[in-house]
C-alpha positions in Angstrom: 88.7 112.1 131.0 89.9 111.4 127.8 87.5 109.8 125.6 88.9 106.5 123.8 87.4 104.4 121.0 87.9 101.4 119.7 87.7 100.6 116.0 88.5 96.7 115.2 87.6 94.6 111.5 84.6 92.1 111.4 86.4 89.5 112.8 88.2 91.6 115.6 91.5 90.7 114.9 93.0 94.2 114.0 92.2 97.1 116.4 93.0 100.4 116.7 92.2 102.5 119.8 91.6 106.6 119.6 92.7 108.4 122.7 90.5 112.0 122.2 88.5 114.0 120.4 88.7 113.2 116.1 90.7 116.3 114.6 88.0 116.2 112.0 85.5 113.5 111.1 84.3 113.5 106.9 82.3 111.6 104.1 83.7 111.4 100.8 82.2 110.6 97.8 84.8 110.1 95.2 84.5 106.6 93.3 87.2 105.4 95.2 86.2 105.4 98.6 82.8 104.3 97.2 84.4 101.8 96.0 86.8 100.7 99.1 84.0 100.5 101.6 80.9 98.6 98.9 78.7 101.6 99.9 77.7 105.1 98.5 80.6 107.4 100.3 83.4 106.7 103.3 82.9 108.5 106.4 86.2 108.5 108.3 87.9 110.2 111.7 91.1 111.7 111.6 93.6 111.6 114.7 96.8 112.9 115.2 98.9 109.4 115.2 100.0 110.5 119.2 95.7 109.5 120.1 96.0 106.1 118.1 97.2 102.9 119.4 97.0 99.8 116.6 97.1 96.2 117.8 97.2 93.2 115.3 98.6 92.0 111.8 97.6 94.3 108.8 98.4 94.3 105.3 99.1 97.4 102.9 97.6 98.7 99.6 98.5 102.0 98.5 96.4 103.8 95.9 97.2 107.6 94.5 94.2 109.8 94.8 92.8 112.0 92.3 94.8 114.6 93.5 98.4 112.8 93.5 98.3 112.2 97.6 99.4 108.7 98.6 96.7 107.0 100.9 98.7 103.9 102.3 95.2 101.5 103.9 95.5 99.2 106.2 93.7 96.1 106.3 92.9 92.8 108.2 94.4 90.1 106.0 91.8 87.3 107.7 88.1 89.5 107.2 89.4 92.3 104.8 88.2 95.2 106.9 89.7 98.6 106.4 90.9 99.7 110.3 93.1 102.8 109.7 95.0 104.4 107.4 97.9 107.2 106.0 97.6 110.2 104.2 101.4 110.6 102.6 101.3 113.8 102.7 99.8 114.7 106.7 102.5 112.6 108.1 101.4 113.0 111.0 97.5 112.1 111.1 95.7 108.6 110.9 92.4 108.4 109.6 90.0 105.7 110.8 86.4 104.4 108.9 83.5 106.2 111.2 81.7 102.7 111.1 85.1 100.7 112.3 83.8 102.0 115.4 80.6 100.7 115.4 79.4 103.4 117.9 76.1 105.7 116.5 77.0 108.3 119.2 80.2 108.9 117.4 80.4 112.6 116.1 78.6 113.6 113.1 81.1 114.7 110.1 81.9 118.3 109.3 82.8 117.8 105.4 81.6 116.0 103.0 83.8 116.2 99.8 83.9 115.2 96.2 80.3 116.4 96.0 80.5 116.2 92.5 80.1 112.5 92.6 77.6 112.0 95.7 74.7 109.8 94.6 71.4 112.3 94.5 69.5 110.4 96.5 72.0 110.6 99.6 71.7 113.6 101.8 73.8 114.5 104.8 71.7 116.8 106.7 74.2 117.9 109.4 75.4 120.9 108.9 79.0 120.3 107.0 80.9 122.1 104.9 80.8 121.4 101.1 83.4 120.6 98.3 84.0 119.2 95.1 
């Protein structure tokens, strides 16, 4: 049986349905993710593009990461929630913020990136691969 999870924006207008398990679940401590989420890090799950279907209207915002790669964020034009985004350099992958699933049983992260920008009081106790 294939696992199916539904992510949505705060108002429910924009949704993404992911079928199957994520390729990768990670947290990012970069300042751009902190600003995008309004939190101290961003948590995201990557899926193969063919695993995800999107419903609803969205607007896009493109930013260039510290690495030079472009990220295209799709957010709800009504409530502003980011529901999915694309990494231009990994065309066959779509990322969905973990919080958009509103699922306390979502798989934990296996990676934590931009550790040098992590708030020192934030400690992710799961066994994760860490990098700067």
